[in-house]
VEXRO-888753 format. One record per residue (C-alpha): residue number from 1; residue in three letters; x negated, y, z. Coordinates in nm, 2 decimals, always signed. Each point is the difference from the previous one (the first is absolute). Example, Ala and Ser with C-alpha at 12.3 -4.5 7.8 and 13.67 -1.06 7.14 Angstrom:
<rs>
+------+------+--------+--------+--------+
! resi ! resn !      X !      Y !      Z !
+------+------+--------+--------+--------+
!    1 !  ALA !  -1.23 !  -0.45 !  +0.78 !
!    2 !  SER !  -0.14 !  +0.34 !  -0.07 !
+------+------+--------+--------+--------+
</rs>
This chain:
<rs>
+------+------+--------+--------+--------+
! resi ! resn !      X !      Y !      Z !
+------+------+--------+--------+--------+
!    1 !  MET !  +3.23 !  -8.36 !  -0.56 !
!    2 !  GLU !  -0.09 !  +0.21 !  -0.31 !
!    3 !  ILE !  -0.33 !  +0.18 !  +0.03 !
!    4 !  VAL !  +0.03 !  +0.30 !  -0.22 !
!    5 !  GLY !  -0.29 !  +0.21 !  -0.11 !
!    6 !  ILE !  +0.01 !  +0.36 !  -0.12 !
!    7 !  ILE !  -0.28 !  +0.23 !  -0.11 !
!    8 !  CYS !  +0.05 !  +0.38 !  +0.05 !
!    9 !  GLU !  -0.18 !  +0.33 !  +0.03 !
!   10 !  TYR !  +0.28 !  +0.21 !  +0.16 !
!   11 !  ASN !  -0.11 !  +0.33 !  -0.14 !
!   12 !  PRO !  +0.23 !  +0.09 !  +0.16 !
!   13 !  PHE !  +0.25 !  -0.25 !  +0.13 !
!   14 !  HIS !  +0.34 !  +0.09 !  -0.14 !
!   15 !  ASN !  +0.36 !  -0.12 !  -0.05 !
!   16 !  GLY !  -0.11 !  -0.22 !  -0.29 !
!   17 !  HIS !  -0.21 !  -0.20 !  +0.23 !
!   18 !  ILE !  +0.29 !  -0.03 !  +0.24 !
!   19 !  TYR !  +0.21 !  -0.13 !  -0.29 !
!   20 !  HIS !  -0.28 !  -0.25 !  -0.08 !
!   21 !  LEU !  +0.00 !  -0.14 !  +0.35 !
!   22 !  LYS !  +0.38 !  -0.02 !  +0.02 !
!   23 !  LYS !  +0.00 !  -0.20 !  -0.32 !
!   24 !  ILE !  -0.25 !  -0.24 !  +0.14 !
!   25 !  LYS !  +0.21 !  -0.05 !  +0.31 !
!   26 !  GLU !  +0.31 !  -0.06 !  -0.23 !
!   27 !  LEU !  -0.20 !  -0.27 !  -0.20 !
!   28 !  TYR !  -0.17 !  -0.16 !  +0.30 !
!   29 !  PRO !  +0.19 !  +0.09 !  +0.32 !
!   30 !  ASP !  -0.22 !  -0.21 !  +0.23 !
!   31 !  SER !  -0.33 !  +0.10 !  -0.16 !
!   32 !  LEU !  -0.32 !  +0.13 !  +0.15 !
!   33 !  ILE !  -0.14 !  +0.29 !  -0.19 !
!   34 !  ILE !  -0.38 !  +0.05 !  -0.04 !
!   35 !  LEU !  -0.13 !  +0.33 !  -0.14 !
!   36 !  VAL !  -0.34 !  +0.06 !  -0.17 !
!   37 !  LEU !  -0.05 !  +0.37 !  +0.05 !
!   38 !  ASN !  -0.24 !  +0.23 !  -0.18 !
!   39 !  GLY !  -0.14 !  +0.27 !  +0.22 !
!   40 !  TYR !  -0.16 !  +0.34 !  -0.05 !
!   41 !  PHE !  -0.08 !  +0.00 !  -0.37 !
!   42 !  LEU !  +0.22 !  -0.17 !  -0.25 !
!   43 !  GLU !  +0.00 !  -0.22 !  -0.32 !
!   44 !  ARG !  +0.04 !  +0.31 !  -0.22 !
!   45 !  GLY !  -0.27 !  +0.19 !  +0.19 !
!   46 !  GLU !  +0.25 !  +0.21 !  +0.19 !
!   47 !  ILE !  -0.05 !  +0.11 !  +0.36 !
!   48 !  SER !  +0.27 !  -0.13 !  +0.23 !
!   49 !  ILE !  +0.24 !  +0.26 !  +0.15 !
!   50 !  LEU !  +0.05 !  -0.24 !  +0.29 !
!   51 !  THR !  -0.28 !  -0.14 !  +0.22 !
!   52 !  LYS !  -0.05 !  -0.37 !  +0.00 !
!   53 !  GLU !  +0.10 !  -0.02 !  +0.37 !
!   54 !  GLU !  +0.32 !  +0.20 !  -0.07 !
!   55 !  LYS !  +0.09 !  -0.23 !  -0.29 !
!   56 !  VAL !  -0.04 !  -0.30 !  +0.22 !
!   57 !  ARG !  +0.23 !  +0.15 !  +0.27 !
!   58 !  ILE !  +0.26 !  +0.09 !  -0.26 !
!   59 !  ALA !  -0.02 !  -0.36 !  -0.15 !
!   60 !  LEU !  +0.06 !  -0.16 !  +0.34 !
!   61 !  GLU !  +0.29 !  +0.24 !  +0.07 !
!   62 !  HIS !  +0.17 !  -0.13 !  -0.32 !
!   63 !  ASP !  -0.02 !  -0.36 !  +0.10 !
!   64 !  ILE !  -0.32 !  -0.11 !  -0.17 !
!   65 !  ASP !  -0.14 !  -0.27 !  +0.22 !
!   66 !  LEU !  -0.37 !  -0.01 !  -0.08 !
!   67 !  VAL !  -0.22 !  +0.27 !  -0.17 !
!   68 !  LEU !  -0.33 !  -0.10 !  -0.15 !
!   69 !  GLU !  -0.27 !  +0.23 !  -0.13 !
!   70 !  LEU !  -0.10 !  +0.03 !  -0.37 !
!   71 !  PRO !  -0.36 !  +0.10 !  +0.04 !
!   72 !  PHE !  -0.11 !  +0.33 !  -0.15 !
!   73 !  ILE !  -0.25 !  -0.16 !  -0.23 !
!   74 !  TYR !  +0.29 !  -0.17 !  -0.19 !
!   75 !  GLY !  +0.28 !  +0.25 !  +0.06 !
!   76 !  THR !  -0.16 !  +0.26 !  -0.23 !
!   77 !  GLN !  -0.05 !  -0.23 !  -0.30 !
!   78 !  SER !  +0.18 !  -0.09 !  -0.32 !
!   79 !  ALA !  +0.33 !  -0.20 !  +0.02 !
!   80 !  ASP !  -0.15 !  -0.34 !  -0.06 !
!   81 !  THR !  -0.26 !  +0.03 !  +0.28 !
!   82 !  PHE !  +0.26 !  +0.17 !  +0.24 !
!   83 !  ALA !  +0.25 !  -0.28 !  -0.07 !
!   84 !  ASN !  -0.25 !  -0.29 !  +0.01 !
!   85 !  ILE !  -0.12 !  +0.09 !  +0.35 !
!   86 !  SER !  +0.35 !  +0.09 !  +0.13 !
!   87 !  ILE !  +0.14 !  -0.34 !  -0.12 !
!   88 !  LYS !  -0.30 !  -0.17 !  +0.15 !
!   89 !  ILE !  +0.07 !  +0.16 !  +0.34 !
!   90 !  LEU !  +0.37 !  -0.11 !  -0.02 !
!   91 !  ASN !  -0.10 !  -0.36 !  -0.10 !
!   92 !  ASN !  -0.24 !  -0.01 !  +0.29 !
!   93 !  PHE !  +0.30 !  +0.06 !  +0.24 !
!   94 !  GLN !  +0.20 !  -0.27 !  -0.18 !
!   95 !  VAL !  +0.25 !  +0.23 !  -0.17 !
!   96 !  ASN !  +0.23 !  -0.20 !  -0.22 !
!   97 !  THR !  +0.20 !  +0.28 !  -0.17 !
!   98 !  LEU !  -0.12 !  +0.33 !  -0.15 !
!   99 !  VAL !  +0.26 !  +0.27 !  -0.05 !
!  100 !  PHE !  -0.08 !  +0.32 !  -0.20 !
!  101 !  GLY !  +0.17 !  +0.27 !  -0.18 !
!  102 !  SER !  +0.03 !  -0.02 !  -0.38 !
!  103 !  GLU !  +0.14 !  +0.22 !  -0.28 !
!  104 !  CYS !  +0.09 !  -0.29 !  -0.23 !
!  105 !  ASN !  +0.11 !  -0.22 !  +0.29 !
!  106 !  ASP !  -0.07 !  -0.32 !  -0.20 !
!  107 !  ILE !  -0.26 !  -0.22 !  +0.15 !
!  108 !  ASN !  -0.02 !  -0.23 !  -0.30 !
!  109 !  ILE !  -0.10 !  +0.29 !  -0.22 !
!  110 !  LEU !  -0.27 !  +0.10 !  +0.25 !
!  111 !  LYS !  -0.12 !  -0.36 !  +0.03 !
!  112 !  ASN !  -0.02 !  -0.03 !  -0.38 !
!  113 !  ILE !  -0.21 !  +0.32 !  -0.02 !
!  114 !  ALA !  -0.23 !  -0.12 !  +0.28 !
!  115 !  ASN !  -0.07 !  -0.32 !  -0.18 !
!  116 !  LYS !  -0.07 !  +0.18 !  -0.33 !
!  117 !  GLN !  -0.24 !  +0.23 !  +0.17 !
!  118 !  ASN !  -0.22 !  -0.30 !  +0.09 !
!  119 !  ASP !  -0.08 !  -0.05 !  -0.37 !
!  120 !  SER !  -0.37 !  +0.05 !  -0.04 !
!  121 !  ASN !  +0.04 !  +0.26 !  -0.28 !
!  122 !  TYR !  +0.25 !  +0.21 !  +0.19 !
!  123 !  ASN !  -0.25 !  +0.24 !  +0.18 !
!  124 !  ASN !  -0.20 !  +0.06 !  -0.32 !
!  125 !  LEU !  +0.32 !  +0.10 !  -0.19 !
!  126 !  VAL !  +0.10 !  +0.24 !  +0.28 !
!  127 !  LYS !  -0.34 !  +0.16 !  -0.01 !
!  128 !  THR !  +0.01 !  +0.03 !  -0.38 !
!  129 !  TYR !  +0.34 !  +0.18 !  +0.02 !
!  130 !  LEU !  -0.11 !  +0.23 !  +0.28 !
!  131 !  ASP !  -0.31 !  +0.09 !  -0.21 !
!  132 !  GLU !  +0.24 !  +0.10 !  -0.28 !
!  133 !  GLY !  +0.16 !  +0.25 !  +0.24 !
!  134 !  ILE !  +0.32 !  -0.20 !  +0.08 !
!  135 !  ASN !  +0.12 !  +0.05 !  +0.35 !
!  136 !  TYR !  -0.02 !  -0.29 !  +0.25 !
!  137 !  PRO !  +0.36 !  -0.13 !  +0.00 !
!  138 !  THR !  +0.02 !  +0.01 !  -0.37 !
!  139 !  ALA !  -0.34 !  -0.18 !  -0.03 !
!  140 !  LEU !  +0.12 !  -0.28 !  +0.22 !
!  141 !  ALA !  +0.31 !  -0.05 !  -0.21 !
!  142 !  LYS !  -0.20 !  +0.00 !  -0.33 !
!  143 !  ALA !  -0.25 !  -0.25 !  +0.14 !
!  144 !  LEU !  +0.28 !  -0.23 !  +0.10 !
!  145 !  ASN !  +0.20 !  +0.07 !  -0.32 !
!  146 !  ILE !  +0.32 !  +0.05 !  +0.20 !
!  147 !  ASP !  +0.26 !  +0.28 !  +0.02 !
!  148 !  PHE !  +0.00 !  +0.08 !  +0.37 !
!  149 !  GLU !  -0.03 !  +0.32 !  +0.20 !
!  150 !  PHE !  -0.27 !  -0.04 !  +0.26 !
!  151 !  LEU !  +0.13 !  +0.21 !  +0.29 !
!  152 !  PRO !  -0.20 !  +0.03 !  +0.33 !
!  153 !  ASN !  +0.18 !  -0.26 !  +0.22 !
!  154 !  ASP !  +0.02 !  -0.25 !  -0.29 !
!  155 !  LEU !  -0.38 !  +0.05 !  -0.05 !
!  156 !  LEU !  -0.07 !  -0.08 !  +0.36 !
!  157 !  GLY !  +0.25 !  -0.28 !  -0.01 !
!  158 !  ILE !  -0.18 !  -0.17 !  -0.29 !
!  159 !  SER !  -0.33 !  +0.03 !  +0.19 !
!  160 !  TYR !  +0.17 !  -0.16 !  +0.30 !
!  161 !  VAL !  +0.14 !  -0.29 !  -0.21 !
!  162 !  LYS !  -0.34 !  -0.05 !  -0.17 !
!  163 !  ALA !  -0.18 !  -0.02 !  +0.33 !
!  164 !  ILE !  +0.25 !  -0.27 !  +0.11 !
!  165 !  ILE !  -0.04 !  -0.20 !  -0.32 !
!  166 !  ASN !  -0.38 !  +0.03 !  -0.03 !
!  167 !  ASN !  -0.05 !  -0.11 !  +0.36 !
!  168 !  ASN !  +0.27 !  -0.27 !  +0.00 !
!  169 !  TYR !  +0.16 !  +0.15 !  +0.31 !
!  170 !  LYS !  +0.33 !  -0.15 !  +0.11 !
!  171 !  ILE !  +0.17 !  +0.34 !  +0.02 !
!  172 !  LYS !  +0.33 !  +0.06 !  -0.18 !
!  173 !  PRO !  +0.02 !  +0.36 !  -0.15 !
!  174 !  ILE !  +0.34 !  +0.17 !  +0.02 !
!  175 !  THR !  +0.09 !  +0.34 !  -0.15 !
!  176 !  ILE !  +0.24 !  +0.27 !  +0.13 !
!  177 !  LYS !  +0.13 !  +0.24 !  -0.25 !
!  178 !  ARG !  -0.17 !  +0.34 !  +0.04 !
!  179 !  THR !  +0.27 !  +0.26 !  +0.03 !
!  180 !  ASN !  -0.20 !  +0.30 !  -0.12 !
!  181 !  ASN !  -0.27 !  +0.09 !  -0.25 !
!  182 !  TYR !  -0.35 !  +0.06 !  +0.14 !
!  183 !  HIS !  -0.06 !  +0.27 !  -0.25 !
!  184 !  ASP !  +0.33 !  +0.19 !  +0.08 !
!  185 !  LEU !  -0.10 !  +0.31 !  +0.20 !
!  186 !  LEU !  +0.34 !  +0.18 !  -0.03 !
!  187 !  SER !  +0.26 !  -0.24 !  +0.14 !
!  188 !  ASN !  +0.18 !  +0.09 !  +0.32 !
!  189 !  ASP !  +0.17 !  -0.33 !  +0.06 !
!  190 !  THR !  -0.02 !  -0.16 !  +0.34 !
!  191 !  ILE !  -0.27 !  -0.24 !  -0.11 !
!  192 !  ILE !  -0.27 !  +0.17 !  -0.20 !
!  193 !  SER !  -0.36 !  -0.10 !  -0.08 !
!  194 !  ALA !  -0.29 !  +0.07 !  +0.24 !
!  195 !  SER !  -0.15 !  +0.22 !  -0.27 !
!  196 !  ASN !  +0.31 !  +0.21 !  -0.02 !
!  197 !  ILE !  +0.00 !  +0.04 !  +0.38 !
!  198 !  ARG !  -0.37 !  +0.10 !  -0.01 !
!  199 !  MET !  +0.08 !  +0.26 !  -0.26 !
!  200 !  LYS !  +0.29 !  +0.14 !  +0.21 !
!  201 !  ILE !  -0.24 !  +0.02 !  +0.30 !
!  202 !  HIS !  -0.25 !  +0.19 !  -0.22 !
!  203 !  ASN !  +0.27 !  +0.24 !  -0.11 !
!  204 !  GLN !  +0.11 !  +0.04 !  +0.37 !
!  205 !  GLU !  +0.35 !  -0.15 !  -0.06 !
!  206 !  ASP !  +0.20 !  -0.17 !  +0.26 !
!  207 !  ILE !  -0.05 !  -0.39 !  -0.02 !
!  208 !  SER !  +0.22 !  -0.09 !  +0.29 !
!  209 !  ASN !  +0.26 !  -0.17 !  -0.23 !
!  210 !  TYR !  -0.26 !  -0.24 !  -0.13 !
!  211 !  VAL !  -0.20 !  -0.13 !  +0.30 !
!  212 !  PRO !  +0.09 !  -0.11 !  +0.35 !
!  213 !  SER !  -0.03 !  +0.28 !  +0.26 !
!  214 !  ILE !  -0.31 !  -0.18 !  +0.16 !
!  215 !  ILE !  -0.19 !  +0.11 !  -0.31 !
!  216 !  LEU !  +0.05 !  +0.37 !  +0.01 !
!  217 !  ASN !  -0.21 !  +0.08 !  +0.30 !
!  218 !  ASN !  -0.29 !  -0.23 !  -0.09 !
!  219 !  LEU !  -0.09 !  +0.11 !  -0.35 !
!  220 !  VAL !  -0.36 !  +0.09 !  -0.06 !
!  221 !  ASP !  -0.06 !  +0.34 !  -0.15 !
!  222 !  ILE !  -0.28 !  -0.10 !  -0.24 !
!  223 !  ASN !  -0.27 !  +0.26 !  -0.04 !
!  224 !  TYR !  -0.09 !  -0.04 !  -0.36 !
!  225 !  GLN !  -0.25 !  +0.30 !  +0.01 !
!  226 !  ALA !  -0.19 !  -0.19 !  +0.27 !
!  227 !  TYR !  +0.01 !  -0.31 !  -0.21 !
!  228 !  PHE !  -0.14 !  +0.19 !  -0.30 !
!  229 !  LYS !  -0.28 !  +0.16 !  +0.21 !
!  230 !  LEU !  -0.11 !  -0.34 !  +0.13 !
!  231 !  LEU !  +0.00 !  -0.14 !  -0.35 !
!  232 !  LYS !  -0.19 !  +0.30 !  -0.14 !
!  233 !  TYR !  -0.27 !  -0.04 !  +0.27 !
!  234 !  LYS !  -0.03 !  -0.37 !  -0.07 !
!  235 !  ILE !  -0.03 !  +0.04 !  -0.38 !
!  236 !  ASN !  -0.25 !  +0.28 !  +0.03 !
!  237 !  THR !  -0.23 !  -0.17 !  +0.25 !
!  238 !  ASP !  +0.02 !  -0.37 !  -0.07 !
!  239 !  PRO !  -0.23 !  -0.13 !  -0.28 !
!  240 !  ASN !  +0.15 !  -0.35 !  +0.00 !
!  241 !  LEU !  +0.35 !  +0.08 !  -0.13 !
!  242 !  HIS !  -0.04 !  -0.26 !  -0.27 !
!  243 !  GLU !  -0.02 !  -0.28 !  +0.27 !
!  244 !  TYR !  +0.35 !  +0.06 !  +0.12 !
!  245 !  LEU !  +0.31 !  -0.19 !  -0.10 !
!  246 !  ASP !  +0.18 !  +0.14 !  -0.32 !
!  247 !  VAL !  -0.29 !  +0.24 !  -0.07 !
!  248 !  SER !  -0.11 !  -0.14 !  -0.34 !
!  249 !  GLU !  -0.05 !  +0.07 !  -0.37 !
!  250 !  GLY !  -0.17 !  +0.34 !  +0.06 !
!  251 !  ILE !  +0.28 !  +0.15 !  +0.20 !
!  252 !  GLN !  -0.27 !  +0.11 !  +0.25 !
!  253 !  ASN !  -0.10 !  +0.28 !  -0.25 !
!  254 !  ARG !  +0.35 !  +0.13 !  -0.02 !
!  255 !  LEU !  +0.04 !  +0.00 !  +0.38 !
!  256 !  GLN !  -0.31 !  +0.21 !  +0.04 !
!  257 !  LYS !  +0.08 !  +0.22 !  -0.29 !
!  258 !  TYR !  +0.35 !  +0.11 !  +0.11 !
!  259 !  ILE !  -0.01 !  -0.02 !  +0.39 !
!  260 !  ASN !  -0.15 !  +0.35 !  +0.03 !
!  261 !  ILE !  +0.23 !  +0.17 !  -0.24 !
!  262 !  SER !  +0.31 !  -0.14 !  +0.15 !
!  263 !  ASN !  +0.20 !  +0.18 !  +0.27 !
!  264 !  ASN !  +0.21 !  -0.30 !  +0.13 !
!  265 !  ILE !  +0.04 !  -0.37 !  -0.04 !
!  266 !  ASP !  +0.27 !  +0.02 !  -0.26 !
!  267 !  GLU !  -0.21 !  +0.23 !  -0.22 !
!  268 !  PHE !  -0.29 !  -0.23 !  +0.04 !
!  269 !  ARG !  +0.20 !  -0.31 !  -0.09 !
!  270 !  ASN !  +0.14 !  +0.17 !  -0.31 !
!  271 !  TYR !  -0.35 !  +0.10 !  -0.12 !
!  272 !  ILE !  -0.14 !  -0.36 !  +0.02 !
!  273 !  LYS !  +0.30 !  -0.20 !  -0.10 !
!  274 !  THR !  -0.05 !  -0.20 !  -0.32 !
!  275 !  LYS !  +0.21 !  -0.27 !  -0.18 !
!  276 !  ARG !  -0.19 !  -0.27 !  +0.19 !
!  277 !  TYR !  +0.00 !  +0.19 !  +0.33 !
!  278 !  THR !  +0.36 !  +0.03 !  +0.11 !
!  279 !  TYR !  +0.11 !  +0.21 !  +0.30 !
!  280 !  ASN !  +0.04 !  -0.32 !  +0.21 !
!  281 !  LYS !  -0.35 !  -0.12 !  -0.09 !
!  282 !  LEU !  -0.15 !  +0.34 !  +0.07 !
!  283 !  ASN !  +0.18 !  +0.02 !  +0.34 !
!  284 !  ARG !  -0.14 !  -0.34 !  +0.09 !
!  285 !  MET !  -0.35 !  +0.10 !  -0.11 !
!  286 !  PHE !  +0.01 !  +0.31 !  +0.21 !
!  287 !  ILE !  +0.07 !  -0.20 !  +0.32 !
!  288 !  HIS !  -0.27 !  -0.25 !  -0.09 !
!  289 !  ILE !  -0.25 !  +0.28 !  -0.04 !
!  290 !  LEU !  +0.10 !  +0.16 !  +0.34 !
!  291 !  THR !  -0.04 !  -0.34 !  +0.18 !
!  292 !  SER !  -0.30 !  -0.11 !  -0.20 !
!  293 !  LEU !  +0.17 !  -0.32 !  -0.10 !
!  294 !  LYS !  -0.24 !  -0.17 !  -0.24 !
!  295 !  HIS !  +0.06 !  -0.24 !  -0.29 !
!  296 !  ASP !  -0.21 !  -0.28 !  +0.16 !
!  297 !  LEU !  +0.16 !  +0.02 !  +0.34 !
!  298 !  LEU !  +0.32 !  -0.17 !  -0.11 !
!  299 !  HIS !  +0.04 !  -0.34 !  +0.16 !
!  300 !  ASP !  +0.27 !  -0.23 !  +0.13 !
!  301 !  ILE !  +0.22 !  +0.10 !  +0.29 !
!  302 !  GLU !  -0.18 !  -0.06 !  +0.33 !
!  303 !  TYR !  +0.28 !  +0.02 !  +0.25 !
!  304 !  ILE !  +0.38 !  +0.10 !  +0.01 !
!  305 !  LYS !  +0.07 !  +0.26 !  +0.26 !
!  306 !  VAL !  +0.34 !  -0.03 !  +0.18 !
!  307 !  LEU !  +0.12 !  +0.36 !  +0.02 !
!  308 !  GLY !  +0.33 !  -0.06 !  +0.19 !
!  309 !  PHE !  +0.28 !  -0.25 !  +0.09 !
!  310 !  ASN !  +0.33 !  -0.04 !  +0.19 !
!  311 !  LYS !  +0.09 !  -0.29 !  +0.22 !
!  312 !  LYS !  +0.10 !  -0.21 !  -0.30 !
!  313 !  GLY !  -0.33 !  +0.08 !  -0.18 !
!  314 !  SER !  -0.20 !  -0.08 !  +0.32 !
!  315 !  ASP !  +0.17 !  -0.34 !  +0.03 !
!  316 !  TYR !  -0.07 !  -0.07 !  -0.36 !
!  317 !  LEU !  -0.38 !  +0.09 !  +0.04 !
!  318 !  ASN !  -0.01 !  -0.25 !  +0.29 !
!  319 !  THR !  +0.11 !  -0.28 !  -0.23 !
!  320 !  LEU !  -0.29 !  +0.06 !  -0.25 !
!  321 !  ASP !  -0.31 !  -0.22 !  +0.05 !
!  322 !  ASN !  -0.33 !  +0.00 !  -0.20 !
!  323 !  LEU !  +0.07 !  +0.28 !  -0.24 !
!  324 !  ASP !  -0.23 !  +0.00 !  -0.30 !
!  325 !  ILE !  -0.06 !  +0.37 !  +0.06 !
!  326 !  PRO !  -0.05 !  +0.10 !  +0.36 !
!  327 !  THR !  +0.19 !  +0.28 !  +0.17 !
!  328 !  LYS !  -0.28 !  +0.11 !  +0.23 !
!  329 !  VAL !  -0.14 !  +0.33 !  -0.11 !
!  330 !  ASP !  -0.37 !  -0.03 !  -0.08 !
!  331 !  LYS !  -0.15 !  +0.34 !  +0.08 !
!  332 !  SER !  -0.33 !  -0.10 !  -0.17 !
!  333 !  SER !  +0.17 !  -0.07 !  -0.33 !
!  334 !  ILE !  -0.01 !  +0.22 !  -0.31 !
!  335 !  GLN !  +0.38 !  -0.01 !  +0.00 !
!  336 !  TYR !  +0.02 !  +0.16 !  +0.34 !
!  337 !  GLN !  -0.27 !  +0.26 !  -0.07 !
!  338 !  TYR !  +0.20 !  +0.12 !  -0.30 !
!  339 !  GLU !  +0.32 !  +0.01 !  +0.19 !
!  340 !  ILE !  -0.18 !  +0.23 !  +0.25 !
!  341 !  LYS !  -0.14 !  +0.21 !  -0.28 !
!  342 !  ALA !  +0.35 !  +0.04 !  -0.15 !
!  343 !  SER !  +0.15 !  +0.11 !  +0.33 !
!  344 !  ILE !  -0.27 !  +0.26 !  +0.05 !
!  345 !  ILE !  +0.04 !  +0.15 !  -0.35 !
!  346 !  TYR !  +0.38 !  +0.00 !  +0.05 !
!  347 !  ASP !  -0.05 !  +0.19 !  +0.33 !
!  348 !  LEU !  -0.23 !  +0.25 !  -0.15 !
!  349 !  ILE !  +0.26 !  +0.07 !  -0.27 !
!  350 !  ASN !  +0.30 !  +0.01 !  +0.22 !
!  351 !  ASN !  -0.11 !  +0.09 !  +0.35 !
!  352 !  THR !  +0.15 !  -0.33 !  +0.13 !
!  353 !  ASN !  -0.15 !  -0.24 !  +0.25 !
!  354 !  THR !  +0.02 !  -0.33 !  -0.18 !
!  355 !  TYR !  -0.36 !  -0.09 !  +0.09 !
!  356 !  GLN !  +0.11 !  -0.05 !  +0.36 !
!  357 !  PHE !  +0.28 !  -0.24 !  -0.11 !
!  358 !  GLU !  -0.27 !  -0.20 !  -0.19 !
!  359 !  GLN !  -0.24 !  +0.00 !  +0.29 !
!  360 !  ARG !  +0.27 !  -0.10 !  +0.24 !
!  361 !  ASN !  +0.07 !  -0.31 !  -0.21 !
!  362 !  LYS !  +0.32 !  -0.09 !  +0.17 !
!  363 !  PRO !  +0.32 !  -0.11 !  -0.18 !
!  364 !  VAL !  +0.32 !  +0.20 !  +0.04 !
!  365 !  ILE !  +0.25 !  -0.21 !  +0.20 !
!  366 !  LYS !  +0.37 !  +0.05 !  -0.01 !
!  367 !  ASP !  +0.16 !  -0.15 !  +0.31 !
+------+------+--------+--------+--------+
</rs>
């Protein structure tokens, strides 16, 4: 039986994800699908418009067999860290095939780029080009001396492939052609990007053509003003901002300079954005400030929480013995403490009750 791994954030779950899962079943009819799921705060620093619990339920309703948690500590980091931990989780559960969406849909190109990125001089070249004011995707292409458009899914895909190569995992990466452009905010096709859907929600447009009906009544109405107020309080009262992840190179001074003259989070972000501090990096930094996630607290994953499963997933779990990374949640661990912090901050922003879900610590089970 093929054990297929996927890595998703579902912000929100939409028709493109249904297409992804259908293609997996076409390629591997008898497969078992394991999902590594990011929760409350996402790789680009966004706030999820579905709760973690709701995303688990939706995944199980769409024939995913086993859902595993990507811990908050790693889910709000750059692509390489996000990918490395996600792939490590899948490898721990003996996944033999990884399937992910790709704009170029050419696994050999992605493998070639992943190998080139392991060159010792690569990161220095990227830094040099960024210092010159070149944007990140262009800096990558120049550092590699290739003509390639680095689009979001391919960027993550390269990081997935690199994690497999560097750790010598026996996981075969497979691409599925992405049917839409992540940056397209205007399309009204049946399958559109999650960013397009979020924009339509923001504009109070009907999204029923783009998502399954189960989504419509479960969307979280994010209170960005509450988010901004929490961040404002933290920046004004915490003398240790420089200790938090992504707060570096004197950015603390810009944070403190502009927080009190900004009226909302968008205005604040625009004030402090620089060539080096992209919107995504700033969004991640804000979340790390709110949760007090320090540079020196990063460590290896301590456990892998099973978020949910169906009968097929349960049967598979029972076949696994002596996993390298345990599945029992360690409530004394740093990993757990930050998962709790993330849920509390999420609840303060959104008036949700995800803290109770974390405290209950029970997987969602689909009969």
